[in-house]
RODO-2510 file (C-alpha; in nm, 4 decimals, decimal comma):
residues 357
     n   res          X          Y          Z
     1     m     0,0024    -0,0032    -0,0004
     2     i     0,1282     0,3467    -0,0849
     3     s     0,2245     0,5443     0,2249
     4     a     0,0500     0,8725     0,3101
     5     p     0,3754     1,0805     0,2501
     6     q     0,4381     0,9235    -0,0869
     7     f     0,0759     0,9627    -0,1897
     8     f     0,0883     1,3221    -0,0907
     9     t     0,3939     1,4039    -0,2975
    10     e     0,2770     1,2089    -0,6082
    11     k    -0,0761     1,3467    -0,6055
    12     l     0,0568     1,6978    -0,5559
    13     l     0,2902     1,6796    -0,8497
    14     e     0,0151     1,5156    -1,0621
    15     w    -0,2263     1,8015    -0,9719
    16     t     0,0257     2,0661    -1,0809
    17     r     0,0934     1,8916    -1,4088
    18     e    -0,2746     1,8395    -1,4941
    19     a    -0,4871     2,0937    -1,3106
    20     n    -0,2801     2,3847    -1,1757
    21     t    -0,3801     2,6904    -1,3709
    22     r    -0,2622     2,9574    -1,1256
    23     n    -0,0726     3,2130    -1,3311
    24     m     0,1775     3,4787    -1,1964
    25     p     0,4448     3,6660    -1,3828
    26     w     0,7278     3,5320    -1,1646
    27     k     0,6133     3,1658    -1,1815
    28     g     0,8752     2,9467    -1,3457
    29     e     1,1235     3,2309    -1,3217
    30     k     1,4846     3,1252    -1,2754
    31     d     1,6482     3,4672    -1,2347
    32     p     1,7243     3,4822    -0,8522
    33     y     1,6905     3,8632    -0,8608
    34     k     1,3351     3,8518    -0,9928
    35     i     1,2362     3,5605    -0,7627
    36     w     1,3793     3,7577    -0,4629
    37     l     1,1994     4,0714    -0,5691
    38     s     0,8663     3,8878    -0,5987
    39     e     0,9083     3,7269    -0,2572
    40     i     0,9888     4,0512    -0,0846
    41     i     0,6936     4,2243    -0,2426
    42     l     0,4597     3,9438    -0,1481
    43     q     0,5526     3,9435     0,2192
    44     q     0,2306     4,0471     0,3974
    45     t     0,0830     4,1422     0,0571
    46     r    -0,1844     3,9699    -0,1508
    47     v    -0,0715     3,8503    -0,5047
    48     e    -0,3360     4,0657    -0,6659
    49     q    -0,1912     4,3805    -0,5052
    50     g     0,1795     4,2814    -0,5420
    51     w     0,1541     4,1918    -0,9136
    52     s     0,1601     4,5491    -1,0600
    53     y     0,4385     4,6479    -0,8153
    54     y     0,6542     4,3573    -0,9295
    55     e     0,6101     4,4524    -1,2917
    56     r     0,6803     4,8215    -1,2052
    57     f     1,0067     4,7354    -1,0268
    58     i     1,1265     4,5018    -1,2987
    59     r     1,0723     4,7775    -1,5639
    60     q     1,2401     5,0435    -1,3530
    61     y     1,5313     4,8261    -1,2234
    62     p     1,5851     4,5162    -1,4475
    63     t     1,8908     4,4038    -1,2487
    64     v     2,0075     4,4088    -0,8931
    65     t     2,2951     4,6452    -0,9665
    66     q     2,0421     4,8980    -1,1079
    67     l     1,8308     4,8725    -0,7979
    68     a     2,1412     4,9068    -0,5729
    69     a     2,2357     5,2224    -0,7571
    70     a     1,8922     5,3876    -0,7354
    71     p     1,8268     5,6880    -0,5159
    72     e     1,6604     5,5806    -0,1967
    73     e     1,3806     5,8340    -0,2268
    74     e     1,2994     5,7044    -0,5837
    75     v     1,2734     5,3450    -0,4636
    76     f     1,0466     5,4341    -0,1659
    77     r     0,8242     5,6310    -0,4125
    78     l     0,7928     5,3198    -0,6260
    79     w     0,7131     5,1091    -0,3248
    80     q     0,4493     5,3647    -0,1978
    81     g     0,1208     5,1986    -0,1171
    82     l     0,2575     4,8471    -0,0366
    83     g     0,3114     4,9076     0,3319
    84     y     0,5653     4,7431     0,5655
    85     y     0,8362     4,9876     0,4500
    86     a     1,1060     4,8051     0,6409
    87     r     1,0953     4,5571     0,3528
    88     c     1,1881     4,8265     0,1077
    89     k     1,4779     4,9515     0,3256
    90     n     1,6049     4,5935     0,3703
    91     m     1,5666     4,5274    -0,0013
    92     l     1,7870     4,8235    -0,0808
    93     s     2,0425     4,7129     0,1707
    94     a     2,0479     4,3595     0,0267
    95     a     2,0857     4,4841    -0,3309
    96     r     2,3807     4,6962    -0,2287
    97     e     2,5475     4,4038    -0,0499
    98     i     2,4984     4,1849    -0,3462
    99     t     2,6629     4,4500    -0,5690
   100     q     2,9509     4,5129    -0,3299
   101     t     3,0203     4,1624    -0,1915
   102     y     2,9201     3,9463    -0,4882
   103     n     2,9999     4,1867    -0,7792
   104     g     2,6310     4,2051    -0,8623
   105     r     2,5869     3,8325    -0,8933
   106     f     2,3165     3,6844    -0,6741
   107     p     2,4639     3,4273    -0,4265
   108     d     2,3672     3,0667    -0,5133
   109     q     2,4160     2,9048    -0,1704
   110     y     2,1289     2,8885     0,0901
   111     l     2,3358     3,0256     0,3827
   112     q     2,4698     3,3165     0,1750
   113     i     2,1192     3,3966     0,0526
   114     k     1,9750     3,3761     0,4049
   115     a     2,2531     3,6130     0,5389
   116     l     2,1265     3,8981     0,3165
   117     k     1,9254     4,1770     0,4915
   118     g     1,5597     4,1003     0,5142
   119     i     1,5771     3,7389     0,4061
   120     g     1,4566     3,4724     0,6455
   121     s     1,4359     3,0890     0,6076
   122     y     1,1295     3,0849     0,3854
   123     t     1,2528     3,3471     0,1351
   124     a     1,5995     3,1834     0,1274
   125     a     1,4410     2,8417     0,0595
   126     a     1,2214     2,9896    -0,2193
   127     i     1,5223     3,1543    -0,3975
   128     a     1,7460     2,8546    -0,3456
   129     s     1,4911     2,6083    -0,4818
   130     f     1,3296     2,8180    -0,7582
   131     a     1,6557     2,9699    -0,8973
   132     f     1,9019     2,6891    -0,8254
   133     n     1,6896     2,3857    -0,7597
   134     l     1,8540     2,3284    -0,4284
   135     p     1,6789     2,0848    -0,1873
   136     y     1,5162     2,3338     0,0502
   137     a     1,1415     2,3125     0,1280
   138     v     0,9404     2,6363     0,1643
   139     l     0,7165     2,6958     0,4620
   140     d     0,4695     2,9701     0,4232
   141     g     0,1035     3,0026     0,5395
   142     n    -0,0241     2,7948     0,2497
   143     v     0,2260     2,5169     0,3248
   144     f     0,1553     2,5088     0,6944
   145     r    -0,2167     2,4765     0,6205
   146     v    -0,1849     2,1880     0,3679
   147     l     0,0501     1,9898     0,5788
   148     s    -0,1483     2,0499     0,8995
   149     r    -0,4763     1,9356     0,7544
   150     y    -0,3408     1,6448     0,5445
   151     f    -0,1397     1,4847     0,8168
   152     g    -0,3755     1,5999     1,1045
   153     i    -0,1037     1,7990     1,2970
   154     d    -0,2379     2,0094     1,5748
   155     t     0,0926     2,1441     1,6988
   156     p     0,0607     2,5194     1,6896
   157     i     0,2410     2,6501     1,3816
   158     d     0,3502     2,9603     1,5691
   159     s     0,5294     2,7620     1,8396
   160     t     0,8971     2,6668     1,8430
   161     a     0,8019     2,2937     1,8518
   162     g     0,5574     2,3412     1,5686
   163     k     0,8093     2,5219     1,3490
   164     k     1,0598     2,2344     1,3996
   165     e     0,8002     1,9639     1,3387
   166     f     0,6731     2,1202     1,0141
   167     d     1,0216     2,2031     0,8866
   168     k     1,1268     1,8433     0,9352
   169     l     0,8203     1,7072     0,7686
   170     a     0,8465     1,9493     0,4766
   171     q     1,2041     1,8503     0,4101
   172     e     1,1184     1,4818     0,4228
   173     l     0,8446     1,5252     0,1655
   174     l     1,0693     1,7113    -0,0776
   175     p     1,1254     1,4896    -0,3856
   176     a     1,4839     1,4528    -0,5129
   177     n     1,5797     1,6995    -0,7866
   178     l     1,2315     1,8412    -0,8029
   179     s     1,2313     2,0951    -0,5216
   180     a     1,1309     2,3925    -0,7447
   181     r     0,8406     2,2120    -0,8940
   182     y     0,7296     2,0660    -0,5681
   183     n     0,7565     2,3940    -0,3687
   184     q     0,5567     2,5766    -0,6356
   185     s     0,2940     2,2977    -0,6325
   186     i     0,2244     2,3027    -0,2657
   187     m     0,2174     2,6783    -0,2422
   188     d    -0,0258     2,6954    -0,5313
   189     f    -0,2343     2,4033    -0,3885
   190     g    -0,2767     2,5928    -0,0584
   191     a    -0,3881     2,9060    -0,2422
   192     v    -0,6435     2,7600    -0,4770
   193     v    -0,7626     2,4247    -0,3264
   194     c    -0,6786     2,3896     0,0408
   195     k    -0,7834     2,7490     0,1154
   196     p    -0,8262     2,9045     0,4595
   197     r    -1,2041     2,9260     0,4157
   198     q    -1,4230     2,7081     0,1882
   199     p    -1,1507     2,4720     0,0720
   200     l    -1,2394     2,2634    -0,2313
   201     c    -1,2463     1,9341    -0,0499
   202     d    -1,4844     1,7609    -0,2868
   203     d    -1,2418     1,8124    -0,5769
   204     c    -0,9247     1,7649    -0,3773
   205     p    -0,6826     1,4963    -0,5041
   206     l    -0,5461     1,4418    -0,1506
   207     q    -0,8870     1,3770     0,0037
   208     k    -0,8508     1,0007     0,0128
   209     k    -0,5765     1,0229     0,2839
   210     c    -0,6459     1,3612     0,4341
   211     v    -0,6826     1,3307     0,8143
   212     a    -0,8597     1,6629     0,8593
   213     y    -1,1240     1,5717     0,5952
   214     h    -1,1981     1,2306     0,7413
   215     q    -1,1949     1,3462     1,1014
   216     q    -1,3876     1,6716     1,0257
   217     l    -1,1023     1,8922     1,1490
   218     i    -1,0789     2,1246     0,8406
   219     s    -1,1993     2,4337     1,0275
   220     l    -0,9781     2,3534     1,3292
   221     l    -0,6432     2,3262     1,1492
   222     p    -0,3867     2,4663     1,1449
   223     v    -0,3634     2,5703     1,5097
   224     k    -0,2231     2,9071     1,6328
   225     t    -0,1569     3,0030     1,9931
   226     k    -0,1034     3,3704     1,9716
   227     k    -0,3905     3,6119     1,9426
   228     l    -0,3101     3,9314     1,7496
   229     q    -0,3399     4,2409     1,9636
   230     i    -0,4531     4,5479     1,7652
   231     k    -0,3411     4,8883     1,8934
   232     k    -0,5416     5,1992     1,8041
   233     r    -0,3542     5,5280     1,7302
   234     y    -0,4869     5,8670     1,6538
   235     f    -0,2970     6,0905     1,4150
   236     n    -0,3930     6,4582     1,3767
   237     y    -0,2086     6,6026     1,0712
   238     l    -0,1713     6,9689     1,0265
   239     l    -0,1311     7,1043     0,6676
   240     v     0,0238     7,4457     0,7423
   241     n     0,0020     7,6392     0,4140
   242     y     0,2542     7,9107     0,3732
   243     q     0,3485     8,0757     0,0452
   244     q     0,1824     7,8097    -0,1711
   245     g     0,3721     7,5312     0,0168
   246     t     0,3169     7,3127     0,3185
   247     y     0,5498     7,1563     0,5755
   248     i     0,6621     6,7928     0,5749
   249     r     0,9271     6,5791     0,7393
   250     k     1,0726     6,2325     0,6930
   251     r     0,9800     5,9833     0,9684
   252     t     1,3077     5,8574     1,1172
   253     a     1,2028     5,7095     1,4489
   254     n     1,1902     5,3318     1,5068
   255     d     0,8166     5,3242     1,4324
   256     i     0,5793     5,2510     1,1427
   257     w     0,6367     5,4199     0,8111
   258     q     1,0077     5,4807     0,8702
   259     n     1,1663     5,6831     0,5887
   260     l     0,8274     5,7994     0,4562
   261     h     0,7161     6,1655     0,4729
   262     e     0,4309     6,3242     0,6614
   263     f     0,2744     6,6570     0,7494
   264     i     0,3004     6,8125     1,0952
   265     l     0,1768     6,5396     1,3267
   266     i     0,0161     6,5565     1,6709
   267     e    -0,0594     6,2128     1,8021
   268     t    -0,3322     6,1970     2,0731
   269     a    -0,4487     5,9209     2,2932
   270     g    -0,7940     5,9191     2,1540
   271     p    -1,0109     6,0963     1,8944
   272     t    -1,0178     6,4757     1,9358
   273     d    -1,1642     6,7873     1,7639
   274     i    -0,9899     7,1010     1,6520
   275     t    -1,1004     7,2969     1,9543
   276     a    -0,9459     7,0570     2,2007
   277     l    -0,6441     7,0106     1,9815
   278     q    -0,5660     7,3861     1,9903
   279     q    -0,5526     7,3714     2,3660
   280     s    -0,2889     7,0957     2,3697
   281     d     0,0763     7,1718     2,4602
   282     d     0,1957     7,0205     2,1290
   283     f    -0,0213     7,2565     1,9296
   284     k     0,0903     7,5620     2,1324
   285     k     0,4480     7,4550     2,0949
   286     i     0,4195     7,4467     1,7184
   287     f     0,2471     7,7877     1,6704
   288     g     0,3470     7,9861     1,9777
   289     k     0,2182     8,3348     1,8962
   290     t     0,2124     8,2727     1,5213
   291     p    -0,1431     8,3710     1,3964
   292     f    -0,3215     8,1137     1,1815
   293     e    -0,6599     8,0577     1,0184
   294     i    -0,8380     7,7203     1,0146
   295     d    -0,9255     7,6498     0,6509
   296     r    -1,0887     7,3100     0,6801
   297     v    -1,0924     6,9839     0,8761
   298     s    -1,1154     6,6586     0,6739
   299     a    -1,3436     6,3584     0,7415
   300     p    -1,1731     6,0854     0,9430
   301     f    -0,9433     5,8426     0,7619
   302     k    -0,8593     5,4862     0,8728
   303     q    -0,5740     5,2563     0,7764
   304     q    -0,5496     4,9005     0,9131
   305     l    -0,2033     4,7645     0,9624
   306     t    -0,1250     4,4155     1,1005
   307     h    -0,0772     4,5240     1,4601
   308     q    -0,2272     4,8788     1,4519
   309     t    -0,5276     5,0700     1,3349
   310     i    -0,4388     5,4289     1,2445
   311     h    -0,7212     5,6910     1,2678
   312     s    -0,6258     6,0209     1,1004
   313     q    -0,7792     6,3554     1,0366
   314     f    -0,6305     6,6348     0,8332
   315     i    -0,6520     7,0001     0,9360
   316     t    -0,5599     7,2660     0,6867
   317     l    -0,4234     7,5872     0,8424
   318     l    -0,3354     7,9173     0,6735
   319     v    -0,0494     8,1322     0,8013
   320     q     0,0965     8,4617     0,6832
   321     q     0,4331     8,4189     0,8595
   322     a     0,6534     8,1057     0,8852
   323     p     0,6178     7,9174     1,2160
   324     a     0,9308     7,7839     1,3807
   325     l     0,9440     7,4211     1,2641
   326     p     1,3101     7,3041     1,2663
   327     e     1,2127     6,9353     1,1974
   328     y     1,0016     7,0202     0,8998
   329     t     1,0725     7,1461     0,5467
   330     l     0,8520     7,3774     0,3469
   331     v     0,7619     7,2083     0,0151
   332     a     0,5719     7,3602    -0,2726
   333     a     0,2348     7,1939    -0,3219
   334     n     0,3157     7,1053    -0,6817
   335     r     0,6223     6,9091    -0,5656
   336     l     0,4500     6,6844    -0,3128
   337     h     0,4367     6,4127    -0,5762
   338     q     0,8114     6,3774    -0,5513
   339     y     0,7921     6,2397    -0,1947
   340     a     0,6888     5,9072    -0,0582
   341     f     0,3967     5,9145     0,1932
   342     p     0,2037     5,6501     0,3855
   343     k    -0,1122     5,5246     0,2304
   344     t    -0,3392     5,7150     0,4651
   345     i    -0,1796     6,0442     0,3457
   346     t    -0,1810     5,9472    -0,0221
   347     t    -0,5509     5,8566     0,0162
   348     f    -0,6219     6,2052     0,1608
   349     l    -0,4261     6,3840    -0,1139
   350     e    -0,5913     6,1839    -0,3851
   351     s    -0,9340     6,2552    -0,2355
   352     n    -0,8448     6,6233    -0,2724
   353     h    -0,7412     6,5766    -0,6340
   354     l    -0,3729     6,5911    -0,5658
   355     q    -0,2525     6,2849    -0,7568
   356     l     0,0833     6,1350    -0,6502
   357     f     0,1245     5,8918    -0,9494
***
């Protein structure tokens, strides 16, 4: 009788030969630079959203050396809207390291790949297997789900024990000399058949030996132990208009949106209105005795991040003399499109017909 692991691998490869129609521009790609770029873009990003960004980056920077030589501000502008901007910063660092250390040639060994900035075990395994067909199994959310359900594993996937168990199993299932094909197969299978919700169990080629299916555990697997805590933050942005310009700064603190730009920010513990905001120490510190006129206050904006919900409002103020704002730079309104902003600010600007693209 064919074993469950053997059945799993054979049926998975058969499915990808005969029924896998999932199409993506980087699928089947052998250029490690393009594979790396797609994997970085797709971290915490849906394929549908990342697709256009991938194509845009490939057109703008066809090689890793061109990316490494690009001005940082230009790269962040191209990344704008994807979120998780630390990915972009790490991507630039890695591109420069590849250029300097490896003369622009992407390293072809797993440990060298993993040592690059912003590359973890999963991304290193993906590059190593897809570009160089090295025997490293990928473990992303799709793979965890497929393995957990098929083998009936209830060890939490976010635990140390779970990561070790799934990593060992994934490596054992990897067929010799077919790592690229197998890894792509299991990732695609998790995305289109063994989906998080409403999996296609009736049409699943693995159903015959799937533990979760036969024991009615589909909705219970995989298991996670940690519950995500969402923090609420309230950003009050001041657009201080002076001589047809407004004040902005680059965020440099170790916080969200590092290296992106923003207007004058007053963060409060909860929602507030303009009257209460004017009484705050932060507001008085900004304006002192500088006279101002309130032009308008925007409707509230909301941006959902993985661990935070950002509630924002935008208050436009008119001044006749420049306030003392050493951290900020006065930028002409018609030059705002040259700067990279977080999504919540680009949404506001676009809603006021100030297109950034």
